[in-house]
N, C-alpha and C positions, 0 to 999 in steps of 0.2 A: 660395585659401580664407583668409579673415580669421579668426584666432583671437580669441575674446572670452571672458574669464573672468567668471563670475557666481556669486554665493553667496546662500544663503538657508537658512532653517530647514527641517528635514526634516518638514514638516507639510503637511496637506491643502490649505492655501491655495495652495501652489505647484504643484499638479498640472497646471495649464495649461501651465506651462513644460516639464514633463517630457513631456507629450503632444506638444507642438510639436517638442521635440528628437527624441523617438522616431519621430515621423512624418516627419522630415527636412525640416520647414518652414524651418529656418534654413539648412540645407545648400543648399536650392534657391536661396537668395539669396547663396550663396557665403560663409556664415558658419559657422564651427566654434564653436558655443556650448558652452563647457566648464563644466558645473554642478558646484559643490561644496557639499555639505550642511555647515552649521555648527551643530551641536547646542547650542553654548554661547550662541547667540543674538546679540542686537544689540550688546552691548558688544564682543564679539570681532569682529563684522563691521565696526564702526566703526574698530577698530584696523587691520583689514586694508585698508580703504579708505584710511586715513591713511598706511599704509606702502606703498601701491601693490601689495599682494598680490592684488588683484582689480581688475576694471574696473567691474563693476556689482554691485549688491546689492539684494535685496528685503528691506526693513528696516523696523523700527518707526519711525514718524514722530517721536515725541518723543525717542527715543534719538539719531536722526540729527541733529535740530535742535540738541540739546545739544552734540553732537560738532562740528558745523559752527561753532556759536557759539564754541567753544573753539579753532578754527583748523584743523579737518579740511578739506583742500582738495578738497571734494566738493560736489555740488549735488543737489537733488531734481529729477529729470527728469520725473517724473509720479507722480500718485497711482496706487496699485495696488488697495488695498481701501478702498472709500469708507465702509464702515460701521465702527462701533466694534469693538474686540476685547473679548471677554468674559473678564476676568481672574478666574479662580477663586481664592479665598482658602482655602488648605488647611492642615490640621494632620495630624499622624500619627493613625492610627486610634485609638490608645490614649491620645491626648493628654488632659490634664485640661481643655483649653479647649473650650467648647461654644458660644461666641458671639463676635462681633467685639469687643464691648466688653472682653472679658477679655484681648484681645491687646495692649491698651495697655501700653506699657513693656516688651514682650517683644522677642525678636530675630527679624528676618526673614531667611530664607535668600534669597540673590540669586545669579544666575549670575556676575555681576561688576559692579563699579561702572560706572554709565553704561548698564546694560542696562535692558530694560523692567521686569524684576522689581524692580530697584532704584528706578527712577523712579515706577513705579506704587505702590510702598509709600508714597511721599510723597503721591500723589494720594489714596490710600485714607485716610491719616492726616488729610489736610486735610478730607476728607469726614466723618470721624468727630469732627473738632474737637480732635484731639490736637496736642501741641506737636511740630512736625516736626523741630525741632532736637535732639530727644532720641531720635530713631529709632536703633536698633542693628541691625547687619547681620553676617551670616556668609556669606562667599563659598563657594559650593558647585559652581560651574562649569557644571553641566548638570542635567538631570532626574534622572539616576541619583544624582548628588551630593545632590540635594534629598531623595530617598528615604532615603538613608543619614543625612543631616543631621537630618531630623525624627525618624527612628527612634532615633538615638543621643542626641537632646536637645541637640545643639550649636546648633540653631536651633528656633524655636517654630512659625513659619508660613512659607508659601511661596506666592507668587502666580505663576500660570502660566495659559496659555490653557485655558479651560473644557473644550473638547472634546478637546484633546490629553491632558489629565489624567483625563478621564472613565473610561477603563478602570482607572486606578489607584484611583479612588473606588469603582468597581463591585467590584473585587477586595479591597477593605478595606485597601489600603496607605495611602490618604489619606481624611480626611473633609473635605468642602467646607463651610465655614461660610456663605459668601455669594459673590456675584459683584460685581466692580467694573469696569464698562465704561469704556473710554477715552472722554473727552468730545470725540473728534475721529476723523477717518479713521485707521485703524490702520497700514496698510502703504503705503510708497512705493517707487518705483524710484529708486535713487541711482546716480550715476556719479562717478568721479574727474574732476576738472577736466582733467587731462591727457588722459584718454580722450575726453572730449567735444570738446575743442579739436582733437584729432588725427583723430577718426573720426566727424564729425557725420553723414555719410551712412549709415555702418554702423549707428549708433545709431538713426537714423530707421527703417531696415529692421527692426531688432530690435523697436522699438515697434509698428510696423505689424503684425508677425506676432503678437506676444503680445496686442495689442488685438483682433485678429480672433479669437483663441482665447478670450479672456475674455468677449467679447461673446456668443459662442455656447455657452459652457461649460455653463450650466445646462440647455440644451436637448439636450445629448448624451444619446442613449438610455441608460437605466440608469446614468447617471453616479453616482447615489447608491450603487448596489451596487459600482461600480468603486472609489469612494472608501472605502467601508466595508471592502472586501476588502484594498485596498492599504495602508490605514493602521490596520488592526486595530480598527476601530470598529464599534459596533452600528449597524445600518441606521437605526433611528429617531433615533439621535443625529446621524448625518450629515444626515438629512432636516431635523432642527431647525436644524442649523448652516447648511445651504444656504438655508433660509428667512430666516435672519438676515443673510446675507452678500451684499454687492453689490460686484462688481468695477468698477473705474473705468478710463476711457480718457482722462481729462482731467488737466491739471496741477492741483496743489493750489492752492486759491484763496488770494489774499493775506490775505483776512479770516480764514480758518481758520488760516493760518500765524501771524498776529499773535495770535490767541487762544491758540495753543499756546505761543508765545514769552512772552506775558504770564503764563501759568500757571507756566512754568519760572522766570521771574524772581521771581514772587510766592513760590514755594517755595524760593528761594535756590539753585536748581539751575544757573542761569547768573548771571553777575555783572553783565551789562549787555545791553541790546537792541542788535541789529545790523540793518542795512538788509535789507529783504525780498530784494533782489537778491543778497545773500550766500547765500541759501538756494535760491532758485528759478532754474532754468535755462530760458530761452526761446530757441528756435531762431530 
């Protein structure tokens, strides 16, 4: 049995992996796939890839690109979610702020530098025409930290996936002022260079299995109810999310990658462009 370490956020996007593990699909191929939830998100996962603490990661596209551009010895193996991520822009329920315009010059809560919540604050600022060099941040580590950070006033707003935070909007913990979708496919499958070079056949088996699950995922009977129950969501919210979300079984295109890289460069989030081959792995 070949042990493979994989990490991802504890969110509904990753249910296909858990179903495949629970149903023994990887074991049938001689693979012991060891999943670890990383609630801190992409910044922490990039660090784990860089330090060899995992073999694979289901990770936000823009965060991984920035990390690879800065020397992370990893590659994008495949696109995972082909559709944009809907980033909700949240304030505390009793916050004085009622519109996006009013957030100019305030402080954003982020899970860590290099995370999606950090990078998307730049994308949102660019969309609003703000000076991105003047953005201010407070590191809060995870969603629980964001709740406390906004409540205490150490940060003013927080960007996180719309449907993950929906229960917190419903119960009055947060108010959502708007959504800011990523202008590109949101999640990719990443692997360390060491793992890819030493285990190409194992990796191909992993991809074959997960791609078969994601291809059929939406057609699983009552999958909306399963998701709602498992992740504490309202059924209608999960149905809306499923309608917006498309899983991918293809590699990220060179054109899309270059668009993301150009955006990161424009926002001064990377210092120079690097060749596409630095990011994309082709078997």
